DRENBAVO-179850 format. One record per residue (C-alpha): residue number from 1; residue in one letter; x, y, z. Coordinates in Angstrom, 1 decimal, always signed. Example, Ala and Ser with C-alpha at 12.3 -4.5 7.8 and 13.67 -1.06 7.14 Angstrom:
BEGIN
<bami:1	torse:A	u:+12.3	v:-4.5	w:+7.8>
<bami:2	torse:S	u:+13.7	v:-1.1	w:+7.1>
! end
This chain:
BEGIN
<bami:1	torse:X	u:+0.2	v:+0.3	w:+0.1>
<bami:2	torse:X	u:+2.7	v:+2.3	w:+0.9>
<bami:3	torse:X	u:+4.5	v:+1.7	w:-2.0>
<bami:4	torse:X	u:+1.6	v:+2.7	w:-4.1>
<bami:5	torse:X	u:+0.9	v:+6.1	w:-2.8>
<bami:6	torse:X	u:+4.8	v:+6.6	w:-3.5>
<bami:7	torse:X	u:+5.8	v:+6.5	w:+0.4>
<bami:8	torse:X	u:+8.9	v:+5.1	w:+1.7>
<bami:9	torse:X	u:+9.1	v:+1.3	w:+2.2>
<bami:10	torse:X	u:+11.8	v:-0.9	w:+3.2>
<bami:11	torse:X	u:+10.3	v:-4.5	w:+2.8>
<bami:12	torse:X	u:+9.5	v:-6.5	w:-0.3>
<bami:13	torse:X	u:+5.7	v:-5.6	w:-1.2>
<bami:14	torse:X	u:+3.3	v:-8.3	w:-2.8>
<bami:15	torse:X	u:+3.3	v:-8.6	w:-6.4>
<bami:16	torse:X	u:-0.3	v:-9.5	w:-7.2>
<bami:17	torse:X	u:-1.5	v:-6.7	w:-5.0>
<bami:18	torse:X	u:+0.7	v:-4.2	w:-6.9>
<bami:19	torse:X	u:-0.5	v:-5.4	w:-10.2>
<bami:20	torse:X	u:-3.8	v:-4.6	w:-9.1>
<bami:21	torse:X	u:-3.6	v:-1.2	w:-7.2>
<bami:22	torse:X	u:-1.4	v:-0.2	w:-10.3>
<bami:23	torse:X	u:-4.8	v:-0.5	w:-12.3>
<bami:24	torse:X	u:-5.7	v:+3.1	w:-10.6>
<bami:25	torse:X	u:-8.7	v:+2.7	w:-9.6>
<bami:26	torse:X	u:-10.4	v:+6.1	w:-8.0>
<bami:27	torse:X	u:-11.1	v:+4.4	w:-4.8>
<bami:28	torse:X	u:-9.3	v:+1.5	w:-2.6>
<bami:29	torse:X	u:-10.8	v:+0.1	w:+0.4>
<bami:30	torse:X	u:-9.0	v:-1.7	w:+3.1>
<bami:31	torse:X	u:-11.1	v:-4.1	w:+5.7>
<bami:32	torse:X	u:-9.2	v:-5.3	w:+8.4>
<bami:33	torse:X	u:-10.5	v:-7.8	w:+10.1>
<bami:34	torse:X	u:-9.0	v:-7.9	w:+13.6>
<bami:35	torse:X	u:-9.0	v:-11.4	w:+15.3>
<bami:36	torse:X	u:-9.7	v:-13.4	w:+12.1>
<bami:37	torse:X	u:-7.2	v:-15.2	w:+10.6>
<bami:38	torse:X	u:-6.9	v:-17.8	w:+7.6>
<bami:39	torse:X	u:-8.2	v:-21.0	w:+9.3>
<bami:40	torse:X	u:-11.0	v:-18.8	w:+11.2>
<bami:41	torse:X	u:-12.0	v:-17.8	w:+7.6>
<bami:42	torse:X	u:-11.8	v:-21.4	w:+6.0>
<bami:43	torse:X	u:-13.8	v:-22.6	w:+9.1>
<bami:44	torse:X	u:-16.7	v:-20.2	w:+8.9>
<bami:45	torse:X	u:-17.3	v:-20.1	w:+4.9>
<bami:46	torse:X	u:-17.5	v:-22.6	w:+2.0>
<bami:47	torse:X	u:-15.4	v:-22.5	w:-0.8>
<bami:48	torse:X	u:-17.4	v:-20.6	w:-3.0>
<bami:49	torse:X	u:-17.9	v:-17.9	w:-1.2>
<bami:50	torse:X	u:-15.7	v:-14.6	w:-2.1>
<bami:51	torse:X	u:-13.5	v:-14.3	w:+0.3>
<bami:52	torse:X	u:-12.8	v:-18.0	w:-0.1>
<bami:53	torse:X	u:-12.3	v:-17.5	w:-4.0>
<bami:54	torse:X	u:-10.7	v:-14.2	w:-3.7>
<bami:55	torse:X	u:-8.0	v:-15.3	w:-1.2>
<bami:56	torse:X	u:-4.9	v:-14.8	w:-3.4>
<bami:57	torse:X	u:-2.2	v:-14.6	w:-1.0>
<bami:58	torse:X	u:-1.2	v:-16.0	w:+2.7>
<bami:59	torse:X	u:+0.3	v:-13.4	w:+5.0>
<bami:60	torse:X	u:+2.2	v:-13.3	w:+8.4>
<bami:61	torse:X	u:+1.2	v:-11.4	w:+11.1>
<bami:62	torse:X	u:+3.7	v:-9.4	w:+13.1>
<bami:63	torse:X	u:+5.0	v:-10.6	w:+16.2>
<bami:64	torse:X	u:+3.8	v:-10.5	w:+18.9>
<bami:65	torse:X	u:+0.3	v:-11.0	w:+17.3>
<bami:66	torse:X	u:-1.6	v:-9.1	w:+19.7>
<bami:67	torse:X	u:-4.0	v:-6.1	w:+18.9>
<bami:68	torse:X	u:-1.8	v:-3.3	w:+20.4>
<bami:69	torse:X	u:+1.0	v:-4.4	w:+18.3>
<bami:70	torse:X	u:-0.5	v:-5.7	w:+15.3>
<bami:71	torse:X	u:-3.6	v:-2.8	w:+14.8>
<bami:72	torse:X	u:-0.7	v:-0.1	w:+15.3>
<bami:73	torse:X	u:+1.2	v:-1.9	w:+12.5>
<bami:74	torse:X	u:-1.7	v:-1.5	w:+10.2>
<bami:75	torse:X	u:-2.2	v:+1.5	w:+11.0>
<bami:76	torse:X	u:+1.2	v:+3.2	w:+10.8>
<bami:77	torse:X	u:+3.1	v:+0.8	w:+8.3>
<bami:78	torse:X	u:+5.3	v:+0.3	w:+11.0>
<bami:79	torse:X	u:+6.6	v:-3.0	w:+12.6>
<bami:80	torse:X	u:+6.3	v:-3.3	w:+16.2>
<bami:81	torse:X	u:+10.3	v:-2.9	w:+17.0>
<bami:82	torse:X	u:+9.8	v:+0.7	w:+15.0>
<bami:83	torse:X	u:+6.4	v:+1.9	w:+16.9>
<bami:84	torse:X	u:+7.4	v:-0.5	w:+20.3>
<bami:85	torse:X	u:+3.9	v:-1.3	w:+20.9>
<bami:86	torse:X	u:+4.0	v:-4.7	w:+21.9>
<bami:87	torse:X	u:+1.5	v:-6.1	w:+24.2>
<bami:88	torse:X	u:-1.7	v:-5.4	w:+26.0>
<bami:89	torse:X	u:+0.6	v:-4.5	w:+29.2>
<bami:90	torse:X	u:+3.5	v:-2.9	w:+29.2>
<bami:91	torse:X	u:+5.9	v:-1.7	w:+32.0>
<bami:92	torse:X	u:+6.5	v:+2.2	w:+31.3>
<bami:93	torse:X	u:+9.9	v:+3.4	w:+33.6>
<bami:94	torse:X	u:+8.0	v:+6.9	w:+33.4>
<bami:95	torse:X	u:+5.3	v:+5.7	w:+36.1>
<bami:96	torse:X	u:+6.9	v:+3.3	w:+37.1>
<bami:97	torse:X	u:+3.9	v:+1.2	w:+36.8>
<bami:98	torse:X	u:+2.5	v:-1.4	w:+34.6>
<bami:99	torse:X	u:+0.1	v:-0.1	w:+32.1>
<bami:100	torse:X	u:-3.0	v:-1.7	w:+30.1>
<bami:101	torse:X	u:-2.4	v:-0.1	w:+26.7>
<bami:102	torse:X	u:-6.0	v:-0.1	w:+25.4>
<bami:103	torse:X	u:-7.2	v:+1.4	w:+28.6>
<bami:104	torse:X	u:-4.7	v:+3.7	w:+30.4>
<bami:105	torse:X	u:-5.1	v:+1.5	w:+33.8>
<bami:106	torse:X	u:-2.7	v:+0.0	w:+35.9>
<bami:107	torse:X	u:-4.1	v:-3.6	w:+36.0>
<bami:108	torse:X	u:-3.0	v:-4.2	w:+39.9>
<bami:109	torse:X	u:-4.6	v:-1.0	w:+40.9>
<bami:110	torse:X	u:-7.4	v:-0.8	w:+38.5>
<bami:111	torse:X	u:-6.8	v:+3.0	w:+38.4>
<bami:112	torse:X	u:-5.6	v:+5.5	w:+35.3>
<bami:113	torse:X	u:-1.9	v:+5.7	w:+35.0>
<bami:114	torse:X	u:-1.5	v:+9.3	w:+34.1>
<bami:115	torse:X	u:-4.4	v:+12.0	w:+33.4>
<bami:116	torse:X	u:-2.6	v:+11.6	w:+29.4>
<bami:117	torse:X	u:-2.9	v:+8.3	w:+27.6>
<bami:118	torse:X	u:+0.6	v:+6.8	w:+28.9>
<bami:119	torse:X	u:+1.3	v:+4.8	w:+25.5>
<bami:120	torse:X	u:+0.2	v:+7.8	w:+23.2>
<bami:121	torse:X	u:+2.2	v:+10.6	w:+25.1>
<bami:122	torse:X	u:+5.1	v:+8.1	w:+25.4>
<bami:123	torse:X	u:+5.1	v:+5.8	w:+22.0>
<bami:124	torse:X	u:+3.4	v:+8.7	w:+19.6>
<bami:125	torse:X	u:+3.4	v:+7.6	w:+16.2>
<bami:126	torse:X	u:+2.1	v:+8.9	w:+12.6>
<bami:127	torse:X	u:-0.8	v:+7.0	w:+11.0>
<bami:128	torse:X	u:-0.7	v:+6.2	w:+7.5>
<bami:129	torse:X	u:-3.8	v:+8.7	w:+6.3>
<bami:130	torse:X	u:-1.3	v:+12.1	w:+6.5>
<bami:131	torse:X	u:+0.9	v:+10.3	w:+4.1>
<bami:132	torse:X	u:-1.7	v:+9.2	w:+1.6>
<bami:133	torse:X	u:-3.2	v:+12.9	w:+2.2>
<bami:134	torse:X	u:+0.0	v:+14.2	w:+0.7>
<bami:135	torse:X	u:+1.1	v:+11.8	w:-1.3>
<bami:136	torse:X	u:+2.9	v:+13.0	w:-4.4>
<bami:137	torse:X	u:+1.0	v:+10.4	w:-7.0>
<bami:138	torse:X	u:-2.0	v:+13.1	w:-6.6>
<bami:139	torse:X	u:-4.8	v:+14.3	w:-4.4>
<bami:140	torse:X	u:-6.3	v:+11.2	w:-2.1>
<bami:141	torse:X	u:-9.3	v:+12.0	w:+0.3>
<bami:142	torse:X	u:-8.4	v:+9.3	w:+3.4>
<bami:143	torse:X	u:-11.6	v:+7.8	w:+5.3>
<bami:144	torse:X	u:-12.0	v:+5.7	w:+8.4>
<bami:145	torse:X	u:-14.6	v:+3.2	w:+10.0>
<bami:146	torse:X	u:-14.5	v:+1.6	w:+13.2>
<bami:147	torse:X	u:-17.2	v:+0.2	w:+15.2>
<bami:148	torse:X	u:-18.1	v:+2.5	w:+18.1>
<bami:149	torse:X	u:-15.7	v:+2.9	w:+21.0>
<bami:150	torse:X	u:-12.9	v:+1.8	w:+18.6>
<bami:151	torse:X	u:-10.4	v:+4.4	w:+18.8>
<bami:152	torse:X	u:-8.4	v:+5.3	w:+15.8>
<bami:153	torse:X	u:-6.3	v:+7.9	w:+14.9>
<bami:154	torse:X	u:-8.1	v:+10.5	w:+12.8>
<bami:155	torse:X	u:-5.3	v:+12.3	w:+11.5>
<bami:156	torse:X	u:-6.3	v:+13.9	w:+8.1>
<bami:157	torse:X	u:-8.7	v:+11.5	w:+7.7>
<bami:158	torse:X	u:-12.9	v:+11.2	w:+8.0>
<bami:159	torse:X	u:-14.2	v:+9.1	w:+10.5>
<bami:160	torse:X	u:-17.0	v:+7.8	w:+10.2>
<bami:161	torse:X	u:-18.6	v:+4.8	w:+13.0>
<bami:162	torse:X	u:-20.6	v:+2.0	w:+11.5>
<bami:163	torse:X	u:-22.4	v:-0.1	w:+14.1>
<bami:164	torse:X	u:-22.8	v:-3.3	w:+12.0>
<bami:165	torse:X	u:-21.7	v:-4.4	w:+8.5>
<bami:166	torse:X	u:-24.9	v:-3.0	w:+6.8>
<bami:167	torse:X	u:-23.9	v:+0.5	w:+7.9>
<bami:168	torse:X	u:-20.3	v:-0.2	w:+6.8>
<bami:169	torse:X	u:-21.6	v:-1.1	w:+3.3>
<bami:170	torse:X	u:-23.5	v:+2.0	w:+2.8>
<bami:171	torse:X	u:-21.1	v:+4.4	w:+4.1>
<bami:172	torse:X	u:-18.5	v:+2.8	w:+1.7>
<bami:173	torse:X	u:-20.7	v:+3.2	w:-1.1>
<bami:174	torse:X	u:-21.4	v:+6.9	w:+0.0>
<bami:175	torse:X	u:-17.5	v:+7.4	w:+0.1>
<bami:176	torse:X	u:-16.9	v:+5.8	w:-3.3>
<bami:177	torse:X	u:-19.6	v:+8.1	w:-4.7>
<bami:178	torse:X	u:-17.5	v:+11.2	w:-3.9>
<bami:179	torse:X	u:-16.3	v:+12.8	w:-6.3>
<bami:180	torse:X	u:-12.4	v:+12.3	w:-5.6>
<bami:181	torse:X	u:-10.0	v:+9.8	w:-5.1>
<bami:182	torse:X	u:-10.8	v:+8.2	w:-1.7>
<bami:183	torse:X	u:-8.9	v:+5.7	w:+0.8>
<bami:184	torse:X	u:-10.7	v:+3.9	w:+3.0>
<bami:185	torse:X	u:-9.4	v:+1.8	w:+6.3>
<bami:186	torse:X	u:-11.8	v:-0.2	w:+7.8>
<bami:187	torse:X	u:-10.9	v:-1.7	w:+11.0>
<bami:188	torse:X	u:-14.0	v:-4.1	w:+12.5>
<bami:189	torse:X	u:-13.3	v:-5.5	w:+16.0>
<bami:190	torse:X	u:-16.2	v:-7.8	w:+15.6>
<bami:191	torse:X	u:-14.7	v:-11.2	w:+14.7>
<bami:192	torse:X	u:-12.1	v:-10.2	w:+18.0>
<bami:193	torse:X	u:-14.4	v:-9.8	w:+20.3>
<bami:194	torse:X	u:-17.1	v:-12.8	w:+19.6>
<bami:195	torse:X	u:-14.2	v:-14.9	w:+19.6>
<bami:196	torse:X	u:-12.9	v:-14.1	w:+23.1>
<bami:197	torse:X	u:-16.3	v:-14.5	w:+24.4>
<bami:198	torse:X	u:-17.9	v:-18.0	w:+22.3>
<bami:199	torse:X	u:-14.5	v:-19.3	w:+21.2>
<bami:200	torse:X	u:-13.3	v:-19.2	w:+17.6>
<bami:201	torse:X	u:-15.6	v:-21.6	w:+16.2>
<bami:202	torse:X	u:-18.7	v:-20.9	w:+17.9>
<bami:203	torse:X	u:-22.0	v:-19.7	w:+15.6>
<bami:204	torse:X	u:-21.8	v:-16.4	w:+17.0>
<bami:205	torse:X	u:-18.3	v:-16.0	w:+15.2>
<bami:206	torse:X	u:-19.1	v:-17.7	w:+12.2>
<bami:207	torse:X	u:-22.1	v:-15.9	w:+11.5>
<bami:208	torse:X	u:-19.9	v:-12.3	w:+12.1>
<bami:209	torse:X	u:-17.8	v:-13.7	w:+9.6>
<bami:210	torse:X	u:-20.6	v:-14.3	w:+7.0>
<bami:211	torse:X	u:-22.1	v:-11.0	w:+7.2>
<bami:212	torse:X	u:-18.9	v:-9.7	w:+6.3>
<bami:213	torse:X	u:-18.5	v:-12.1	w:+3.2>
<bami:214	torse:X	u:-22.2	v:-11.0	w:+2.1>
<bami:215	torse:X	u:-21.0	v:-7.2	w:+2.9>
<bami:216	torse:X	u:-18.0	v:-7.5	w:+0.7>
<bami:217	torse:X	u:-19.9	v:-9.5	w:-1.6>
<bami:218	torse:X	u:-23.0	v:-6.9	w:-2.2>
<bami:219	torse:X	u:-19.8	v:-4.2	w:-2.6>
<bami:220	torse:X	u:-18.3	v:-5.9	w:-5.3>
<bami:221	torse:X	u:-21.5	v:-6.3	w:-7.5>
<bami:222	torse:X	u:-23.2	v:-2.5	w:-6.5>
<bami:223	torse:X	u:-19.7	v:-0.7	w:-6.9>
<bami:224	torse:X	u:-17.4	v:+0.6	w:-9.9>
<bami:225	torse:X	u:-13.9	v:+1.9	w:-9.9>
<bami:226	torse:X	u:-12.7	v:+0.5	w:-6.7>
<bami:227	torse:X	u:-10.1	v:-2.0	w:-5.1>
<bami:228	torse:X	u:-11.7	v:-3.8	w:-2.3>
<bami:229	torse:X	u:-8.9	v:-5.5	w:-0.2>
<bami:230	torse:X	u:-10.2	v:-8.0	w:+3.0>
<bami:231	torse:X	u:-7.5	v:-9.6	w:+5.1>
<bami:232	torse:X	u:-6.6	v:-9.2	w:+9.0>
<bami:233	torse:X	u:-4.3	v:-7.5	w:+11.5>
<bami:234	torse:X	u:-3.6	v:-11.0	w:+13.4>
<bami:235	torse:X	u:-5.5	v:-14.1	w:+14.3>
<bami:236	torse:X	u:-6.8	v:-15.9	w:+17.2>
<bami:237	torse:X	u:-7.0	v:-19.4	w:+18.6>
<bami:238	torse:X	u:-9.2	v:-21.4	w:+21.4>
<bami:239	torse:X	u:-7.7	v:-21.4	w:+24.7>
<bami:240	torse:X	u:-7.9	v:-25.1	w:+26.6>
<bami:241	torse:X	u:-6.8	v:-23.7	w:+29.9>
<bami:242	torse:X	u:-4.7	v:-20.8	w:+31.7>
<bami:243	torse:X	u:-1.3	v:-21.7	w:+33.7>
<bami:244	torse:X	u:-0.9	v:-19.5	w:+37.0>
<bami:245	torse:X	u:+2.4	v:-18.4	w:+36.8>
<bami:246	torse:X	u:+2.0	v:-17.0	w:+40.7>
<bami:247	torse:X	u:+1.9	v:-20.9	w:+41.6>
<bami:248	torse:X	u:+5.2	v:-21.8	w:+40.4>
<bami:249	torse:X	u:+6.9	v:-20.4	w:+43.3>
<bami:250	torse:X	u:+10.6	v:-21.1	w:+42.2>
<bami:251	torse:X	u:+10.2	v:-19.3	w:+38.9>
<bami:252	torse:X	u:+8.6	v:-16.3	w:+40.2>
<bami:253	torse:X	u:+11.3	v:-16.4	w:+42.6>
<bami:254	torse:X	u:+13.6	v:-15.2	w:+39.6>
<bami:255	torse:X	u:+11.3	v:-12.4	w:+38.7>
<bami:256	torse:X	u:+11.9	v:-8.6	w:+39.7>
<bami:257	torse:X	u:+8.7	v:-8.2	w:+38.6>
<bami:258	torse:X	u:+5.1	v:-9.5	w:+37.5>
<bami:259	torse:X	u:+5.0	v:-10.2	w:+33.8>
<bami:260	torse:X	u:+4.0	v:-8.2	w:+30.9>
<bami:261	torse:X	u:+2.6	v:-8.3	w:+27.4>
<bami:262	torse:X	u:-0.2	v:-10.9	w:+27.6>
<bami:263	torse:X	u:-1.1	v:-14.6	w:+28.2>
<bami:264	torse:X	u:+0.3	v:-16.1	w:+25.1>
<bami:265	torse:X	u:+3.5	v:-13.8	w:+24.2>
<bami:266	torse:X	u:+5.0	v:-13.3	w:+28.1>
<bami:267	torse:X	u:+7.5	v:-10.8	w:+28.7>
<bami:268	torse:X	u:+9.9	v:-11.6	w:+31.8>
<bami:269	torse:X	u:+12.3	v:-9.4	w:+33.9>
<bami:270	torse:X	u:+14.6	v:-11.9	w:+35.2>
<bami:271	torse:X	u:+16.9	v:-11.1	w:+38.4>
<bami:272	torse:X	u:+20.6	v:-11.2	w:+37.0>
<bami:273	torse:X	u:+21.6	v:-13.6	w:+39.3>
<bami:274	torse:X	u:+18.5	v:-16.1	w:+38.2>
<bami:275	torse:X	u:+18.7	v:-16.3	w:+34.9>
<bami:276	torse:X	u:+20.2	v:-19.8	w:+34.7>
<bami:277	torse:X	u:+17.9	v:-21.0	w:+37.3>
<bami:278	torse:X	u:+15.3	v:-19.7	w:+35.1>
<bami:279	torse:X	u:+16.1	v:-21.2	w:+32.0>
<bami:280	torse:X	u:+16.0	v:-24.7	w:+33.7>
<bami:281	torse:X	u:+13.1	v:-23.8	w:+35.6>
<bami:282	torse:X	u:+11.0	v:-22.5	w:+32.6>
<bami:283	torse:X	u:+12.3	v:-25.8	w:+30.6>
<bami:284	torse:X	u:+11.0	v:-27.9	w:+33.1>
<bami:285	torse:X	u:+7.7	v:-26.8	w:+33.6>
<bami:286	torse:X	u:+6.7	v:-24.6	w:+30.7>
<bami:287	torse:X	u:+8.6	v:-25.6	w:+27.3>
<bami:288	torse:X	u:+6.1	v:-28.1	w:+26.4>
<bami:289	torse:X	u:+3.9	v:-25.2	w:+25.5>
<bami:290	torse:X	u:+5.8	v:-22.3	w:+24.9>
<bami:291	torse:X	u:+8.8	v:-21.1	w:+23.0>
<bami:292	torse:X	u:+11.6	v:-19.3	w:+25.4>
<bami:293	torse:X	u:+14.2	v:-16.5	w:+23.8>
<bami:294	torse:X	u:+16.0	v:-14.0	w:+25.0>
<bami:295	torse:X	u:+16.0	v:-10.4	w:+24.5>
<bami:296	torse:X	u:+19.4	v:-10.9	w:+22.3>
<bami:297	torse:X	u:+18.0	v:-13.6	w:+20.5>
<bami:298	torse:X	u:+15.2	v:-11.9	w:+19.7>
<bami:299	torse:X	u:+16.5	v:-8.7	w:+18.3>
<bami:300	torse:X	u:+19.3	v:-10.4	w:+16.3>
<bami:301	torse:X	u:+16.6	v:-12.6	w:+14.5>
<bami:302	torse:X	u:+14.5	v:-9.4	w:+14.1>
<bami:303	torse:X	u:+11.3	v:-11.2	w:+15.5>
<bami:304	torse:X	u:+9.8	v:-8.2	w:+16.3>
<bami:305	torse:X	u:+10.6	v:-6.4	w:+12.5>
<bami:306	torse:X	u:+13.1	v:-5.6	w:+10.5>
<bami:307	torse:X	u:+12.7	v:-1.7	w:+10.1>
<bami:308	torse:X	u:+15.0	v:+0.3	w:+12.2>
<bami:309	torse:X	u:+14.7	v:-0.3	w:+15.6>
<bami:310	torse:X	u:+13.4	v:+2.1	w:+17.8>
<bami:311	torse:X	u:+15.8	v:+3.0	w:+21.2>
<bami:312	torse:X	u:+13.0	v:+2.9	w:+23.5>
<bami:313	torse:X	u:+12.7	v:-1.1	w:+22.3>
<bami:314	torse:X	u:+15.3	v:-2.1	w:+24.9>
<bami:315	torse:X	u:+13.1	v:-0.4	w:+27.9>
<bami:316	torse:X	u:+10.1	v:-2.6	w:+27.0>
<bami:317	torse:X	u:+11.4	v:-5.9	w:+26.4>
<bami:318	torse:X	u:+12.6	v:-7.5	w:+29.2>
<bami:319	torse:X	u:+15.3	v:-10.5	w:+29.4>
<bami:320	torse:X	u:+13.0	v:-13.0	w:+28.2>
<bami:321	torse:X	u:+9.8	v:-13.4	w:+25.9>
<bami:322	torse:X	u:+7.8	v:-17.0	w:+25.5>
<bami:323	torse:X	u:+5.6	v:-17.5	w:+22.8>
<bami:324	torse:X	u:+2.9	v:-20.2	w:+22.9>
<bami:325	torse:X	u:+2.8	v:-23.0	w:+20.9>
<bami:326	torse:X	u:-0.2	v:-24.3	w:+21.6>
<bami:327	torse:X	u:-3.3	v:-24.1	w:+23.0>
<bami:328	torse:X	u:-2.8	v:-22.9	w:+26.7>
<bami:329	torse:X	u:-1.8	v:-19.4	w:+27.9>
<bami:330	torse:X	u:+0.0	v:-18.2	w:+31.0>
<bami:331	torse:X	u:-1.7	v:-15.9	w:+33.5>
<bami:332	torse:X	u:-0.5	v:-13.8	w:+36.9>
<bami:333	torse:X	u:-2.8	v:-13.0	w:+39.5>
<bami:334	torse:X	u:-1.2	v:-10.7	w:+42.5>
<bami:335	torse:X	u:-3.1	v:-11.1	w:+46.1>
<bami:336	torse:X	u:-5.0	v:-7.9	w:+45.5>
<bami:337	torse:X	u:-6.7	v:-9.2	w:+42.3>
<bami:338	torse:X	u:-9.9	v:-10.8	w:+41.8>
<bami:339	torse:X	u:-10.5	v:-13.7	w:+40.0>
<bami:340	torse:X	u:-11.6	v:-13.4	w:+36.3>
<bami:341	torse:X	u:-12.7	v:-15.9	w:+33.5>
<bami:342	torse:X	u:-10.2	v:-16.6	w:+31.4>
<bami:343	torse:X	u:-11.1	v:-15.4	w:+27.5>
<bami:344	torse:X	u:-11.7	v:-18.9	w:+25.4>
<bami:345	torse:X	u:-9.9	v:-17.4	w:+22.6>
<bami:346	torse:X	u:-6.7	v:-15.1	w:+22.6>
<bami:347	torse:X	u:-3.6	v:-14.3	w:+20.4>
<bami:348	torse:X	u:+0.1	v:-13.4	w:+20.5>
<bami:349	torse:X	u:+1.4	v:-16.9	w:+20.1>
<bami:350	torse:X	u:+3.0	v:-18.5	w:+17.0>
<bami:351	torse:X	u:+0.4	v:-20.9	w:+16.2>
<bami:352	torse:X	u:-0.8	v:-20.9	w:+12.5>
<bami:353	torse:X	u:-4.4	v:-19.8	w:+13.7>
<bami:354	torse:X	u:-2.7	v:-16.5	w:+15.5>
<bami:355	torse:X	u:+0.0	v:-15.8	w:+12.3>
<bami:356	torse:X	u:-1.5	v:-16.9	w:+9.1>
<bami:357	torse:X	u:-3.8	v:-14.2	w:+7.6>
<bami:358	torse:X	u:-5.7	v:-13.7	w:+4.5>
<bami:359	torse:X	u:-5.7	v:-11.3	w:+1.9>
<bami:360	torse:X	u:-8.0	v:-11.0	w:-0.5>
<bami:361	torse:X	u:-8.1	v:-8.6	w:-3.8>
<bami:362	torse:X	u:-11.4	v:-7.8	w:-5.1>
<bami:363	torse:X	u:-11.6	v:-5.4	w:-8.3>
<bami:364	torse:X	u:-14.2	v:-3.7	w:-9.6>
<bami:365	torse:X	u:-15.4	v:-2.9	w:-13.1>
<bami:366	torse:X	u:-13.5	v:+0.5	w:-14.2>
<bami:367	torse:X	u:-15.5	v:+2.8	w:-16.0>
<bami:368	torse:X	u:-13.3	v:+5.9	w:-15.2>
<bami:369	torse:X	u:-9.2	v:+6.0	w:-14.1>
<bami:370	torse:X	u:-7.7	v:+7.7	w:-11.5>
<bami:371	torse:X	u:-8.7	v:+11.4	w:-11.2>
<bami:372	torse:X	u:-5.6	v:+13.4	w:-11.4>
<bami:373	torse:X	u:-4.1	v:+16.1	w:-10.5>
<bami:374	torse:X	u:-6.5	v:+17.7	w:-8.3>
<bami:375	torse:X	u:-5.6	v:+21.5	w:-7.6>
<bami:376	torse:X	u:-7.0	v:+21.2	w:-3.8>
<bami:377	torse:X	u:-8.2	v:+18.3	w:-1.6>
<bami:378	torse:X	u:-11.7	v:+18.3	w:-2.2>
<bami:379	torse:X	u:-14.0	v:+18.2	w:+0.9>
<bami:380	torse:X	u:-16.6	v:+15.6	w:+0.4>
<bami:381	torse:X	u:-19.3	v:+18.2	w:+0.8>
<bami:382	torse:X	u:-22.0	v:+15.4	w:-0.7>
<bami:383	torse:X	u:-20.9	v:+13.0	w:+1.9>
<bami:384	torse:X	u:-23.4	v:+12.1	w:+4.6>
<bami:385	torse:X	u:-21.7	v:+13.1	w:+7.8>
<bami:386	torse:X	u:-24.2	v:+11.7	w:+10.3>
<bami:387	torse:X	u:-23.4	v:+8.9	w:+12.5>
! end
């Protein structure tokens, strides 16, 4: 996508997508189904459904495959080692506290860490909307669509809210009818929320996927001059059980502080005099379900990405990170924390369910080509601004 809009890109691109983009469609729509990996789509749809028929490539999620890391990468075009939003919880030395990125709460005190959002203040990033709007290829108006209560940085985009796929359909059609070149980014969190509550193979998840498939099918038949791209930021897998770390006393004695990131990619800060003991205890108790890597190995092998490493990465990655290989997750519960029922599905691990993502490229009939150049970026006056 960045290559098409003539933005700097430091990795190889997808040839099939480049070829289709270079046909210069007036409208480009990118739909990101959060939590819906390739396996979830295949389990929910028939071979004749459009999202299966048009699945042209298998992509790989960033690592860790958490919402915080993957969704930020989607909207910024940066690898996790560049933007440093790695897990669902992270330790910020500026506050000397663990922070849950989505809520800005200390998960142990259940209180806000700061008046401003800690992650936004310490780890700011630029989203792709501003770069696309100012691209040298010609004037493009970015739009963003998300479900209610989903936060998206709206920089230079017109942001709209859609409660269901029907409303998403209406908004995308209205955007395409404006007299300008457009780029529309849709972040759809419904598969993730339903999978966490009911499981990846539940009827609720399958219905959501089928509704999205029907929406995309309707768009492909009713629109022209539009390239529709459907993918996912990360996948999810069902979780059979949680392993309580705080009950493994010998292992916890090796730690400086409770682990962070989440349950399926777990970041450990280990006492310098206990690292050998920690490795032995981990191998004895957890190696069947988790793969342990040291910070040096993670950075040397570019597990978190191959872009220019942000110097703050060294603050947020502890001594070791363990990645789930099966259907279990790790949990740590402090004495003052109430019991919470574990989610039925999660992300962050390195299973195929979590890491293998679909790429569906769906072209529509072209009746006119890219409009350029524009003397100015025209505001969508004819676009319905109602929610």
